All heavy atoms as a GROMACS GRO file, in nm:
protein
  621
    1MET      N    1   2.407   6.919   4.820
    1MET     CA    2   2.319   7.034   4.833
    1MET      C    3   2.340   7.095   4.972
    1MET      O    4   2.344   7.023   5.071
    1MET     CB    5   2.175   6.987   4.815
    1MET     CG    6   2.078   7.098   4.814
    1MET     SD    7   1.912   7.048   4.760
    1MET     CE    8   1.947   6.981   4.601
    2PRO      N    9   2.347   7.224   4.982
    2PRO     CA   10   2.368   7.286   5.113
    2PRO      C   11   2.248   7.264   5.205
    2PRO      O   12   2.135   7.253   5.159
    2PRO     CB   13   2.385   7.435   5.080
    2PRO     CG   14   2.350   7.452   4.939
    2PRO     CD   15   2.345   7.318   4.874
    3THR      N   16   2.275   7.258   5.335
    3THR     CA   17   2.167   7.235   5.430
    3THR      C   18   2.066   7.349   5.429
    3THR      O   19   1.950   7.330   5.463
    3THR     CB   20   2.221   7.216   5.571
    3THR    OG1   21   2.299   7.331   5.605
    3THR    CG2   22   2.306   7.093   5.582
    4SER      N   23   2.108   7.467   5.389
    4SER     CA   24   2.015   7.580   5.384
    4SER      C   25   1.913   7.565   5.272
    4SER      O   26   1.817   7.640   5.265
    4SER     CB   27   2.091   7.711   5.367
    4SER     OG   28   2.163   7.709   5.245
    5CYS      N   29   1.930   7.467   5.187
    5CYS     CA   30   1.837   7.443   5.076
    5CYS      C   31   1.759   7.314   5.096
    5CYS      O   32   1.714   7.253   5.001
    5CYS     CB   33   1.911   7.438   4.943
    5CYS     SG   34   1.980   7.594   4.892
    6SER      N   35   1.741   7.271   5.221
    6SER     CA   36   1.672   7.144   5.244
    6SER      C   37   1.530   7.147   5.191
    6SER      O   38   1.473   7.044   5.158
    6SER     CB   39   1.672   7.110   5.394
    6SER     OG   40   1.605   7.210   5.467
    7TRP      N   41   1.471   7.266   5.180
    7TRP     CA   42   1.335   7.278   5.127
    7TRP      C   43   1.326   7.234   4.982
    7TRP      O   44   1.219   7.206   4.931
    7TRP     CB   45   1.285   7.422   5.142
    7TRP     CG   46   1.376   7.522   5.080
    7TRP    CD1   47   1.478   7.588   5.142
    7TRP    CD2   48   1.376   7.569   4.946
    7TRP    NE1   49   1.541   7.672   5.055
    7TRP    CE2   50   1.480   7.664   4.933
    7TRP    CE3   51   1.298   7.542   4.835
    7TRP    CZ2   52   1.508   7.728   4.814
    7TRP    CZ3   53   1.326   7.608   4.716
    7TRP    CH2   54   1.430   7.700   4.707
    8LEU      N   55   1.442   7.224   4.915
    8LEU     CA   56   1.441   7.179   4.776
    8LEU      C   57   1.415   7.030   4.765
    8LEU      O   58   1.373   6.982   4.661
    8LEU     CB   59   1.576   7.211   4.709
    8LEU     CG   60   1.599   7.356   4.674
    8LEU    CD1   61   1.741   7.375   4.624
    8LEU    CD2   62   1.501   7.402   4.569
    9ASN      N   63   1.442   6.957   4.871
    9ASN     CA   64   1.426   6.813   4.869
    9ASN      C   65   1.284   6.780   4.914
    9ASN      O   66   1.248   6.799   5.031
    9ASN     CB   67   1.529   6.750   4.962
    9ASN     CG   68   1.535   6.601   4.949
    9ASN    OD1   69   1.449   6.539   4.887
    9ASN    ND2   70   1.635   6.541   5.009
   10ALA      N   71   1.199   6.731   4.824
   10ALA     CA   72   1.058   6.707   4.854
   10ALA      C   73   1.036   6.611   4.970
   10ALA      O   74   0.939   6.623   5.044
   10ALA     CB   75   0.987   6.656   4.729
   11VAL      N   76   1.126   6.518   4.989
   11VAL     CA   77   1.108   6.419   5.096
   11VAL      C   78   1.121   6.484   5.234
   11VAL      O   79   1.068   6.433   5.333
   11VAL     CB   80   1.205   6.301   5.078
   11VAL    CG1   81   1.346   6.338   5.121
   11VAL    CG2   82   1.157   6.179   5.153
   12GLU      N   83   1.189   6.599   5.243
   12GLU     CA   84   1.202   6.669   5.371
   12GLU      C   85   1.064   6.705   5.427
   12GLU      O   86   1.042   6.698   5.547
   12GLU     CB   87   1.285   6.796   5.354
   12GLU     CG   88   1.428   6.772   5.315
   12GLU     CD   89   1.519   6.744   5.432
   12GLU    OE1   90   1.477   6.767   5.547
   12GLU    OE2   91   1.631   6.699   5.408
   13GLY      N   92   0.973   6.744   5.340
   13GLY     CA   93   0.838   6.778   5.385
   13GLY      C   94   0.765   6.657   5.441
   13GLY      O   95   0.693   6.667   5.542
   14PHE      N   96   0.784   6.541   5.378
   14PHE     CA   97   0.722   6.419   5.428
   14PHE      C   98   0.774   6.385   5.567
   14PHE      O   99   0.697   6.353   5.658
   14PHE     CB  100   0.748   6.302   5.332
   14PHE     CG  101   0.696   6.172   5.383
   14PHE    CD1  102   0.562   6.140   5.372
   14PHE    CD2  103   0.782   6.082   5.444
   14PHE    CE1  104   0.513   6.020   5.421
   14PHE    CE2  105   0.733   5.962   5.494
   14PHE     CZ  106   0.599   5.931   5.482
   15PHE      N  107   0.905   6.393   5.586
   15PHE     CA  108   0.962   6.361   5.716
   15PHE      C  109   0.921   6.462   5.823
   15PHE      O  110   0.902   6.427   5.939
   15PHE     CB  111   1.114   6.347   5.709
   15PHE     CG  112   1.157   6.218   5.644
   15PHE    CD1  113   1.230   6.220   5.526
   15PHE    CD2  114   1.123   6.096   5.698
   15PHE    CE1  115   1.270   6.101   5.466
   15PHE    CE2  116   1.161   5.977   5.639
   15PHE     CZ  117   1.235   5.980   5.521
   16ALA      N  118   0.905   6.588   5.783
   16ALA     CA  119   0.858   6.689   5.877
   16ALA      C  120   0.716   6.656   5.923
   16ALA      O  121   0.684   6.667   6.042
   16ALA     CB  122   0.865   6.828   5.814
   17LYS      N  123   0.631   6.617   5.828
   17LYS     CA  124   0.493   6.581   5.862
   17LYS      C  125   0.490   6.458   5.952
   17LYS      O  126   0.416   6.454   6.051
   17LYS     CB  127   0.414   6.554   5.734
   17LYS     CG  128   0.266   6.529   5.759
   17LYS     CD  129   0.192   6.487   5.633
   17LYS     CE  130   0.186   6.598   5.532
   17LYS     NZ  131   0.101   6.562   5.415
   18LEU      N  132   0.570   6.358   5.920
   18LEU     CA  133   0.580   6.238   6.003
   18LEU      C  134   0.621   6.276   6.145
   18LEU      O  135   0.562   6.229   6.243
   18LEU     CB  136   0.681   6.140   5.942
   18LEU     CG  137   0.727   6.024   6.031
   18LEU    CD1  138   0.611   5.930   6.061
   18LEU    CD2  139   0.841   5.949   5.963
   19THR      N  140   0.719   6.360   6.157
   19THR     CA  141   0.768   6.402   6.288
   19THR      C  142   0.660   6.476   6.366
   19THR      O  143   0.636   6.447   6.484
   19THR     CB  144   0.894   6.489   6.273
   19THR    OG1  145   0.994   6.412   6.206
   19THR    CG2  146   0.947   6.533   6.408
   20ARG      N  147   0.597   6.573   6.302
   20ARG     CA  148   0.495   6.654   6.370
   20ARG      C  149   0.373   6.571   6.412
   20ARG      O  150   0.323   6.586   6.522
   20ARG     CB  151   0.445   6.766   6.278
   20ARG     CG  152   0.530   6.888   6.274
   20ARG     CD  153   0.458   7.004   6.203
   20ARG     NE  154   0.384   6.966   6.083
   20ARG     CZ  155   0.435   6.960   5.960
   20ARG    NH1  156   0.561   6.992   5.940
   20ARG    NH2  157   0.360   6.925   5.858
   21ARG      N  158   0.327   6.487   6.322
   21ARG     CA  159   0.199   6.418   6.346
   21ARG      C  160   0.210   6.287   6.422
   21ARG      O  161   0.112   6.244   6.483
   21ARG     CB  162   0.128   6.393   6.213
   21ARG     CG  163   0.088   6.522   6.147
   21ARG     CD  164   0.003   6.496   6.028
   21ARG     NE  165  -0.034   6.621   5.963
   21ARG     CZ  166  -0.098   6.629   5.849
   21ARG    NH1  167  -0.132   6.518   5.787
   21ARG    NH2  168  -0.127   6.745   5.797
   22ARG      N  169   0.326   6.222   6.416
   22ARG     CA  170   0.331   6.090   6.476
   22ARG      C  171   0.444   6.073   6.579
   22ARG      O  172   0.428   6.001   6.676
   22ARG     CB  173   0.347   5.985   6.366
   22ARG     CG  174   0.331   5.842   6.407
   22ARG     CD  175   0.197   5.810   6.473
   22ARG     NE  176   0.084   5.846   6.393
   22ARG     CZ  177   0.019   5.766   6.309
   22ARG    NH1  178   0.057   5.642   6.293
   22ARG    NH2  179  -0.085   5.808   6.241
   23LEU      N  180   0.557   6.140   6.558
   23LEU     CA  181   0.672   6.110   6.642
   23LEU      C  182   0.699   6.209   6.754
   23LEU      O  183   0.745   6.171   6.861
   23LEU     CB  184   0.798   6.097   6.554
   23LEU     CG  185   0.790   5.996   6.440
   23LEU    CD1  186   0.919   5.997   6.362
   23LEU    CD2  187   0.756   5.858   6.492
   24LYS      N  188   0.670   6.335   6.731
   24LYS     CA  189   0.711   6.442   6.823
   24LYS      C  190   0.666   6.417   6.967
   24LYS      O  191   0.744   6.427   7.059
   24LYS     CB  192   0.661   6.576   6.774
   24LYS     CG  193   0.713   6.692   6.856
   24LYS     CD  194   0.671   6.823   6.795
   24LYS     CE  195   0.730   6.939   6.875
   24LYS     NZ  196   0.689   7.067   6.818
   25ASN      N  197   0.541   6.387   6.988
   25ASN     CA  198   0.490   6.368   7.124
   25ASN      C  199   0.464   6.221   7.157
   25ASN      O  200   0.400   6.191   7.257
   25ASN     CB  201   0.360   6.449   7.143
   25ASN     CG  202   0.386   6.598   7.130
   25ASN    OD1  203   0.485   6.650   7.181
   25ASN    ND2  204   0.298   6.668   7.060
   26GLY      N  205   0.515   6.134   7.073
   26GLY     CA  206   0.494   5.992   7.094
   26GLY      C  207   0.583   5.935   7.203
   26GLY      O  208   0.690   5.988   7.233
   27VAL      N  209   0.535   5.828   7.263
   27VAL     CA  210   0.614   5.753   7.361
   27VAL      C  211   0.628   5.612   7.305
   27VAL      O  212   0.529   5.543   7.284
   27VAL     CB  213   0.543   5.750   7.498
   27VAL    CG1  214   0.620   5.663   7.596
   27VAL    CG2  215   0.525   5.891   7.552
   28PHE      N  216   0.751   5.573   7.283
   28PHE     CA  217   0.778   5.443   7.223
   28PHE      C  218   0.866   5.363   7.319
   28PHE      O  219   0.972   5.408   7.359
   28PHE     CB  220   0.848   5.461   7.088
   28PHE     CG  221   0.773   5.558   6.999
   28PHE    CD1  222   0.818   5.687   6.982
   28PHE    CD2  223   0.657   5.519   6.936
   28PHE    CE1  224   0.749   5.776   6.902
   28PHE    CE2  225   0.586   5.607   6.856
   28PHE     CZ  226   0.632   5.736   6.839
   29HIS      N  227   0.818   5.246   7.355
   29HIS     CA  228   0.888   5.164   7.454
   29HIS      C  229   0.992   5.073   7.391
   29HIS      O  230   1.070   5.012   7.465
   29HIS     CB  231   0.787   5.083   7.535
   29HIS     CG  232   0.691   5.172   7.611
   29HIS    ND1  233   0.728   5.239   7.725
   29HIS    CD2  234   0.563   5.205   7.587
   29HIS    CE1  235   0.626   5.310   7.769
   29HIS    NE2  236   0.524   5.292   7.687
   30SER      N  237   0.995   5.069   7.260
   30SER     CA  238   1.094   4.986   7.192
   30SER      C  239   1.108   5.034   7.048
   30SER      O  240   1.025   5.112   6.998
   30SER     CB  241   1.051   4.839   7.193
   30SER     OG  242   0.937   4.820   7.110
   31VAL      N  243   1.210   4.987   6.982
   31VAL     CA  244   1.229   5.018   6.841
   31VAL      C  245   1.114   4.960   6.760
   31VAL      O  246   1.067   5.023   6.664
   31VAL     CB  247   1.366   4.964   6.791
   31VAL    CG1  248   1.379   4.980   6.641
   31VAL    CG2  249   1.480   5.033   6.863
   32VAL      N  250   1.065   4.845   6.799
   32VAL     CA  251   0.953   4.783   6.729
   32VAL      C  252   0.830   4.873   6.737
   32VAL      O  253   0.758   4.891   6.638
   32VAL     CB  254   0.923   4.642   6.788
   32VAL    CG1  255   0.795   4.584   6.729
   32VAL    CG2  256   1.040   4.549   6.762
   33ASP      N  257   0.803   4.934   6.854
   33ASP     CA  258   0.691   5.028   6.868
   33ASP      C  259   0.710   5.149   6.777
   33ASP      O  260   0.615   5.196   6.714
   33ASP     CB  261   0.678   5.076   7.013
   33ASP     CG  262   0.626   4.970   7.107
   33ASP    OD1  263   0.574   4.868   7.059
   33ASP    OD2  264   0.637   4.992   7.230
   34LEU      N  265   0.831   5.200   6.770
   34LEU     CA  266   0.861   5.314   6.683
   34LEU      C  267   0.839   5.278   6.537
   34LEU      O  268   0.775   5.352   6.462
   34LEU     CB  269   1.005   5.362   6.705
   34LEU     CG  270   1.057   5.470   6.612
   34LEU    CD1  271   0.973   5.598   6.624
   34LEU    CD2  272   1.203   5.499   6.641
   35GLN      N  273   0.889   5.163   6.497
   35GLN     CA  274   0.871   5.117   6.359
   35GLN      C  275   0.723   5.099   6.326
   35GLN      O  276   0.678   5.136   6.217
   35GLN     CB  277   0.945   4.985   6.336
   35GLN     CG  278   1.095   5.000   6.332
   35GLN     CD  279   1.166   4.866   6.327
   35GLN    OE1  280   1.122   4.768   6.387
   35GLN    NE2  281   1.278   4.863   6.257
   36ALA      N  282   0.646   5.046   6.420
   36ALA     CA  283   0.503   5.027   6.397
   36ALA      C  284   0.433   5.161   6.378
   36ALA      O  285   0.346   5.174   6.291
   36ALA     CB  286   0.441   4.949   6.514
   37ALA      N  287   0.470   5.261   6.457
   37ALA     CA  288   0.410   5.394   6.444
   37ALA      C  289   0.443   5.455   6.307
   37ALA      O  290   0.356   5.514   6.241
   37ALA     CB  291   0.459   5.486   6.556
   38ILE      N  292   0.565   5.439   6.264
   38ILE     CA  293   0.606   5.491   6.132
   38ILE      C  294   0.531   5.418   6.022
   38ILE      O  295   0.480   5.480   5.928
   38ILE     CB  296   0.759   5.480   6.114
   38ILE    CG1  297   0.830   5.575   6.210
   38ILE    CG2  298   0.799   5.508   5.969
   38ILE    CD1  299   0.980   5.555   6.219
   39ASN      N  300   0.523   5.287   6.032
   39ASN     CA  301   0.452   5.208   5.930
   39ASN      C  302   0.304   5.244   5.924
   39ASN      O  303   0.246   5.252   5.815
   39ASN     CB  304   0.471   5.059   5.955
   39ASN     CG  305   0.612   5.014   5.923
   39ASN    OD1  306   0.681   5.076   5.843
   39ASN    ND2  307   0.654   4.905   5.985
   40ARG      N  308   0.240   5.268   6.040
   40ARG     CA  309   0.100   5.310   6.041
   40ARG      C  310   0.084   5.444   5.972
   40ARG      O  311  -0.009   5.465   5.893
   40ARG     CB  312   0.046   5.318   6.184
   40ARG     CG  313   0.005   5.185   6.243
   40ARG     CD  314  -0.075   5.202   6.372
   40ARG     NE  315  -0.011   5.287   6.470
   40ARG     CZ  316   0.079   5.248   6.560
   40ARG    NH1  317   0.116   5.120   6.564
   40ARG    NH2  318   0.130   5.334   6.646
   41PHE      N  319   0.175   5.537   6.000
   41PHE     CA  320   0.168   5.668   5.937
   41PHE      C  321   0.180   5.656   5.785
   41PHE      O  322   0.102   5.716   5.711
   41PHE     CB  323   0.279   5.760   5.989
   41PHE     CG  324   0.279   5.894   5.921
   41PHE    CD1  325   0.193   5.994   5.962
   41PHE    CD2  326   0.365   5.920   5.816
   41PHE    CE1  327   0.191   6.117   5.897
   41PHE    CE2  328   0.364   6.042   5.751
   41PHE     CZ  329   0.277   6.141   5.792
   42ILE      N  330   0.274   5.576   5.738
   42ILE     CA  331   0.293   5.559   5.594
   42ILE      C  332   0.169   5.496   5.531
   42ILE      O  333   0.122   5.540   5.426
   42ILE     CB  334   0.419   5.474   5.566
   42ILE    CG1  335   0.544   5.554   5.605
   42ILE    CG2  336   0.425   5.431   5.420
   42ILE    CD1  337   0.672   5.472   5.605
   43LYS      N  338   0.113   5.394   5.598
   43LYS     CA  339  -0.007   5.328   5.545
   43LYS      C  340  -0.123   5.428   5.535
   43LYS      O  341  -0.192   5.435   5.433
   43LYS     CB  342  -0.046   5.211   5.634
   43LYS     CG  343  -0.163   5.131   5.583
   43LYS     CD  344  -0.190   5.011   5.673
   43LYS     CE  345  -0.308   4.934   5.621
   43LYS     NZ  346  -0.339   4.818   5.705
   44GLU      N  347  -0.143   5.508   5.641
   44GLU     CA  348  -0.250   5.609   5.640
   44GLU      C  349  -0.223   5.716   5.533
   44GLU      O  350  -0.315   5.757   5.461
   44GLU     CB  351  -0.263   5.674   5.777
   44GLU     CG  352  -0.313   5.579   5.884
   44GLU     CD  353  -0.291   5.632   6.025
   44GLU    OE1  354  -0.249   5.751   6.040
   44GLU    OE2  355  -0.313   5.556   6.120
   45HIS      N  356  -0.100   5.759   5.525
   45HIS     CA  357  -0.062   5.862   5.428
   45HIS      C  358  -0.086   5.815   5.285
   45HIS      O  359  -0.132   5.891   5.200
   45HIS     CB  360   0.085   5.900   5.448
   45HIS     CG  361   0.133   6.010   5.359
   45HIS    ND1  362   0.187   5.987   5.236
   45HIS    CD2  363   0.133   6.146   5.376
   45HIS    CE1  364   0.219   6.102   5.179
   45HIS    NE2  365   0.186   6.200   5.262
   46ASN      N  366  -0.058   5.689   5.260
   46ASN     CA  367  -0.070   5.634   5.124
   46ASN      C  368  -0.214   5.599   5.086
   46ASN      O  369  -0.240   5.568   4.970
   46ASN     CB  370   0.019   5.511   5.109
   46ASN     CG  371   0.164   5.549   5.099
   46ASN    OD1  372   0.198   5.663   5.068
   46ASN    ND2  373   0.252   5.454   5.128
   47GLN      N  374  -0.309   5.607   5.179
   47GLN     CA  375  -0.447   5.579   5.145
   47GLN      C  376  -0.505   5.686   5.053
   47GLN      O  377  -0.595   5.658   4.974
   47GLN     CB  378  -0.532   5.566   5.271
   47GLN     CG  379  -0.508   5.437   5.345
   47GLN     CD  380  -0.587   5.426   5.474
   47GLN    OE1  381  -0.652   5.522   5.517
   47GLN    NE2  382  -0.581   5.310   5.536
   48GLN      N  383  -0.455   5.808   5.066
   48GLN     CA  384  -0.499   5.917   4.980
   48GLN      C  385  -0.377   5.990   4.924
   48GLN      O  386  -0.350   6.105   4.961
   48GLN     CB  387  -0.588   6.015   5.056
   48GLN     CG  388  -0.718   5.953   5.102
   48GLN     CD  389  -0.805   6.051   5.176
   48GLN    OE1  390  -0.761   6.156   5.219
   48GLN    NE2  391  -0.930   6.016   5.192
   49PRO      N  392  -0.303   5.924   4.837
   49PRO     CA  393  -0.180   5.985   4.786
   49PRO      C  394  -0.209   6.106   4.698
   49PRO      O  395  -0.311   6.111   4.628
   49PRO     CB  396  -0.115   5.873   4.705
   49PRO     CG  397  -0.228   5.786   4.665
   49PRO     CD  398  -0.329   5.795   4.777
   50ARG      N  399  -0.122   6.204   4.707
   50ARG     CA  400  -0.131   6.322   4.621
   50ARG      C  401   0.008   6.348   4.565
   50ARG      O  402   0.107   6.340   4.638
   50ARG     CB  403  -0.177   6.444   4.701
   50ARG     CG  404  -0.316   6.429   4.756
   50ARG     CD  405  -0.365   6.554   4.822
   50ARG     NE  406  -0.260   6.623   4.894
   50ARG     CZ  407  -0.280   6.711   4.989
   50ARG    NH1  408  -0.401   6.743   5.023
   50ARG    NH2  409  -0.180   6.770   5.049
   51PRO      N  410   0.014   6.381   4.438
   51PRO     CA  411   0.146   6.409   4.379
   51PRO      C  412   0.203   6.538   4.437
   51PRO      O  413   0.129   6.629   4.476
   51PRO     CB  414   0.117   6.425   4.230
   51PRO     CG  415  -0.027   6.462   4.224
   51PRO     CD  416  -0.094   6.397   4.341
   52PHE      N  417   0.334   6.542   4.446
   52PHE     CA  418   0.401   6.664   4.491
   52PHE      C  419   0.403   6.762   4.375
   52PHE      O  420   0.436   6.727   4.262
   52PHE     CB  421   0.544   6.634   4.535
   52PHE     CG  422   0.616   6.756   4.582
   52PHE    CD1  423   0.595   6.804   4.710
   52PHE    CD2  424   0.700   6.826   4.498
   52PHE    CE1  425   0.658   6.918   4.753
   52PHE    CE2  426   0.765   6.940   4.540
   52PHE     CZ  427   0.744   6.986   4.669
   53VAL      N  428   0.363   6.884   4.401
   53VAL     CA  429   0.359   6.988   4.299
   53VAL      C  430   0.448   7.103   4.344
   53VAL      O  431   0.427   7.160   4.452
   53VAL     CB  432   0.215   7.040   4.277
   53VAL    CG1  433   0.213   7.151   4.174
   53VAL    CG2  434   0.123   6.926   4.235
   54TRP      N  435   0.549   7.134   4.262
   54TRP     CA  436   0.634   7.249   4.293
   54TRP      C  437   0.551   7.376   4.280
   54TRP      O  438   0.486   7.397   4.178
   54TRP     CB  439   0.753   7.257   4.198
   54TRP     CG  440   0.859   7.157   4.228
   54TRP    CD1  441   0.888   7.046   4.155
   54TRP    CD2  442   0.951   7.157   4.337
   54TRP    NE1  443   0.991   6.978   4.212
   54TRP    CE2  444   1.032   7.044   4.324
   54TRP    CE3  445   0.971   7.243   4.445
   54TRP    CZ2  446   1.131   7.014   4.415
   54TRP    CZ3  447   1.070   7.213   4.535
   54TRP    CH2  448   1.149   7.099   4.520
   55ARG      N  449   0.553   7.460   4.380
   55ARG     CA  450   0.478   7.584   4.376
   55ARG      C  451   0.569   7.705   4.351
   55ARG      O  452   0.522   7.811   4.317
   55ARG     CB  453   0.400   7.603   4.505
   55ARG     CG  454   0.305   7.487   4.532
   55ARG     CD  455   0.192   7.529   4.622
   55ARG     NE  456   0.110   7.419   4.666
   55ARG     CZ  457   0.027   7.349   4.590
   55ARG    NH1  458   0.016   7.377   4.464
   55ARG    NH2  459  -0.045   7.251   4.639
   56ASP      N  460   0.697   7.686   4.371
   56ASP     CA  461   0.790   7.795   4.350
   56ASP      C  462   0.830   7.804   4.204
   56ASP      O  463   0.827   7.706   4.131
   56ASP     CB  464   0.916   7.776   4.436
   56ASP     CG  465   0.887   7.791   4.584
   56ASP    OD1  466   0.806   7.880   4.618
   56ASP    OD2  467   0.942   7.716   4.664
   57ASP      N  468   0.868   7.922   4.166
   57ASP     CA  469   0.915   7.946   4.029
   57ASP      C  470   1.046   7.871   4.008
   57ASP      O  471   1.139   7.884   4.089
   57ASP     CB  472   0.936   8.096   4.009
   57ASP     CG  473   0.979   8.129   3.868
   57ASP    OD1  474   1.098   8.107   3.838
   57ASP    OD2  475   0.895   8.176   3.791
   58PRO      N  476   1.058   7.792   3.902
   58PRO     CA  477   1.181   7.717   3.877
   58PRO      C  478   1.306   7.806   3.872
   58PRO      O  479   1.412   7.765   3.918
   58PRO     CB  480   1.157   7.649   3.742
   58PRO     CG  481   1.010   7.646   3.727
   58PRO     CD  482   0.956   7.765   3.801
   59ASN      N  483   1.293   7.926   3.820
   59ASN     CA  484   1.409   8.015   3.814
   59ASN      C  485   1.455   8.056   3.953
   59ASN      O  486   1.574   8.069   3.979
   59ASN     CB  487   1.376   8.138   3.729
   59ASN     CG  488   1.354   8.101   3.584
   59ASN    OD1  489   1.424   8.015   3.529
   59ASN    ND2  490   1.255   8.163   3.521
   60ASP      N  491   1.360   8.076   4.046
   60ASP     CA  492   1.396   8.108   4.185
   60ASP      C  493   1.468   7.991   4.251
   60ASP      O  494   1.563   8.009   4.327
   60ASP     CB  495   1.272   8.144   4.267
   60ASP     CG  496   1.207   8.274   4.222
   60ASP    OD1  497   1.275   8.354   4.152
   60ASP    OD2  498   1.089   8.295   4.257
   61ILE      N  499   1.422   7.869   4.221
   61ILE     CA  500   1.485   7.750   4.278
   61ILE      C  501   1.628   7.736   4.226
   61ILE      O  502   1.722   7.713   4.303
   61ILE     CB  503   1.402   7.625   4.245
   61ILE    CG1  504   1.266   7.632   4.316
   61ILE    CG2  505   1.477   7.497   4.282
   61ILE    CD1  506   1.167   7.528   4.271
   62ILE      N  507   1.645   7.752   4.096
   62ILE     CA  508   1.779   7.741   4.036
   62ILE      C  509   1.871   7.849   4.092
   62ILE      O  510   1.988   7.822   4.124
   62ILE     CB  511   1.770   7.748   3.882
   62ILE    CG1  512   1.699   7.622   3.830
   62ILE    CG2  513   1.907   7.765   3.819
   62ILE    CD1  514   1.657   7.629   3.685
   63ALA      N  515   1.821   7.970   4.109
   63ALA     CA  516   1.902   8.078   4.165
   63ALA      C  517   1.943   8.046   4.308
   63ALA      O  518   2.058   8.070   4.348
   63ALA     CB  519   1.824   8.210   4.160
   64ALA      N  520   1.852   7.987   4.387
   64ALA     CA  521   1.885   7.951   4.525
   64ALA      C  522   1.992   7.843   4.529
   64ALA      O  523   2.083   7.848   4.613
   64ALA     CB  524   1.759   7.904   4.598
   65VAL      N  525   1.983   7.747   4.440
   65VAL     CA  526   2.085   7.641   4.434
   65VAL      C  527   2.220   7.701   4.398
   65VAL      O  528   2.322   7.668   4.458
   65VAL     CB  529   2.043   7.531   4.334
   65VAL    CG1  530   2.158   7.434   4.310
   65VAL    CG2  531   1.921   7.457   4.385
   66LYS      N  532   2.222   7.791   4.301
   66LYS     CA  533   2.348   7.854   4.262
   66LYS      C  534   2.408   7.934   4.378
   66LYS      O  535   2.529   7.928   4.401
   66LYS     CB  536   2.326   7.946   4.140
   66LYS     CG  537   2.306   7.869   4.012
   66LYS     CD  538   2.286   7.962   3.893
   66LYS     CE  539   2.265   7.883   3.766
   66LYS     NZ  540   2.240   7.968   3.650
   67ARG      N  541   2.324   8.006   4.452
   67ARG     CA  542   2.374   8.080   4.568
   67ARG      C  543   2.431   7.985   4.672
   67ARG      O  544   2.535   8.011   4.733
   67ARG     CB  545   2.263   8.164   4.631
   67ARG     CG  546   2.228   8.289   4.553
   67ARG     CD  547   2.139   8.384   4.633
   67ARG     NE  548   2.019   8.321   4.687
   67ARG     CZ  549   1.904   8.306   4.621
   67ARG    NH1  550   1.892   8.352   4.497
   67ARG    NH2  551   1.800   8.250   4.679
   68GLY      N  552   2.365   7.872   4.690
   68GLY     CA  553   2.414   7.773   4.785
   68GLY      C  554   2.549   7.718   4.743
   68GLY      O  555   2.640   7.704   4.826
   69HIS      N  556   2.565   7.688   4.616
   69HIS     CA  557   2.693   7.638   4.566
   69HIS      C  558   2.802   7.743   4.581
   69HIS      O  559   2.916   7.712   4.618
   69HIS     CB  560   2.681   7.594   4.420
   69HIS     CG  561   2.612   7.464   4.401
   69HIS    ND1  562   2.669   7.342   4.431
   69HIS    CD2  563   2.486   7.436   4.359
   69HIS    CE1  564   2.584   7.245   4.405
   69HIS    NE2  565   2.470   7.300   4.363
   70GLN      N  566   2.770   7.868   4.552
   70GLN     CA  567   2.868   7.975   4.566
   70GLN      C  568   2.911   7.991   4.710
   70GLN      O  569   3.028   8.010   4.740
   70GLN     CB  570   2.810   8.108   4.514
   70GLN     CG  571   2.796   8.112   4.364
   70GLN     CD  572   2.719   8.234   4.316
   70GLN    OE1  573   2.657   8.305   4.394
   70GLN    NE2  574   2.724   8.260   4.185
   71THR      N  575   2.815   7.980   4.802
   71THR     CA  576   2.848   7.990   4.945
   71THR      C  577   2.940   7.877   4.986
   71THR      O  578   3.039   7.898   5.057
   71THR     CB  579   2.719   7.989   5.030
   71THR    OG1  580   2.637   8.099   4.991
   71THR    CG2  581   2.750   7.996   5.176
   72LEU      N  582   2.908   7.756   4.942
   72LEU     CA  583   2.992   7.641   4.976
   72LEU      C  584   3.134   7.658   4.922
   72LEU      O  585   3.233   7.629   4.991
   72LEU     CB  586   2.932   7.513   4.921
   72LEU     CG  587   2.824   7.447   5.004
   72LEU    CD1  588   2.769   7.324   4.932
   72LEU    CD2  589   2.875   7.408   5.141
   73GLU      N  590   3.145   7.704   4.798
   73GLU     CA  591   3.276   7.721   4.737
   73GLU      C  592   3.357   7.829   4.809
   73GLU      O  593   3.478   7.819   4.822
   73GLU     CB  594   3.263   7.757   4.590
   73GLU     CG  595   3.214   7.639   4.506
   73GLU     CD  596   3.184   7.678   4.363
   73GLU    OE1  597   3.208   7.795   4.324
   73GLU    OE2  598   3.133   7.593   4.288
   74SER      N  599   3.290   7.930   4.860
   74SER     CA  600   3.361   8.040   4.926
   74SER      C  601   3.414   8.000   5.063
   74SER      O  602   3.508   8.062   5.113
   74SER     CB  603   3.271   8.163   4.939
   74SER     OG  604   3.168   8.141   5.033
   75ILE      N  605   3.356   7.898   5.126
   75ILE     CA  606   3.403   7.860   5.261
   75ILE      C  607   3.494   7.738   5.259
   75ILE      O  608   3.544   7.698   5.361
   75ILE     CB  609   3.284   7.834   5.356
   75ILE    CG1  610   3.194   7.722   5.305
   75ILE    CG2  611   3.207   7.961   5.379
   75ILE    CD1  612   3.083   7.682   5.399
   76GLN      N  613   3.516   7.681   5.142
   76GLN     CA  614   3.603   7.562   5.135
   76GLN      C  615   3.746   7.600   5.111
   76GLN      O  616   3.787   7.697   5.069
   76GLN     CB  617   3.555   7.468   5.024
   76GLN     CG  618   3.426   7.403   5.061
   76GLN     CD  619   3.376   7.311   4.950
   76GLN    OE1  620   3.431   7.303   4.842
   76GLN    NE2  621   3.269   7.240   4.977
   0.00000   0.00000   0.00000
C-alpha cells in the first residue's frame, strides 16, 4: 500500500494516539521505561475498548487505493 494511503490502515490511528498521548513529550531513561509506558497506555486504552468504524464511503476508499496503485506503477 502506498505511504500516501496510511490512513487506510486502522492501526495507524492507534499508533498516532499512542505517540501523541504517551510518547511525544515523555522522558524514558531506558528501554524498560519505554516499554512500561507503552504497556500502561495499552492497558488503559483496553479498559474501554471501542470497535473501529469506517466513516468514509467504501467507494472513495477503493478509488484512493486504485489511484495509489496507479501512481506506484507509473514511477516503477
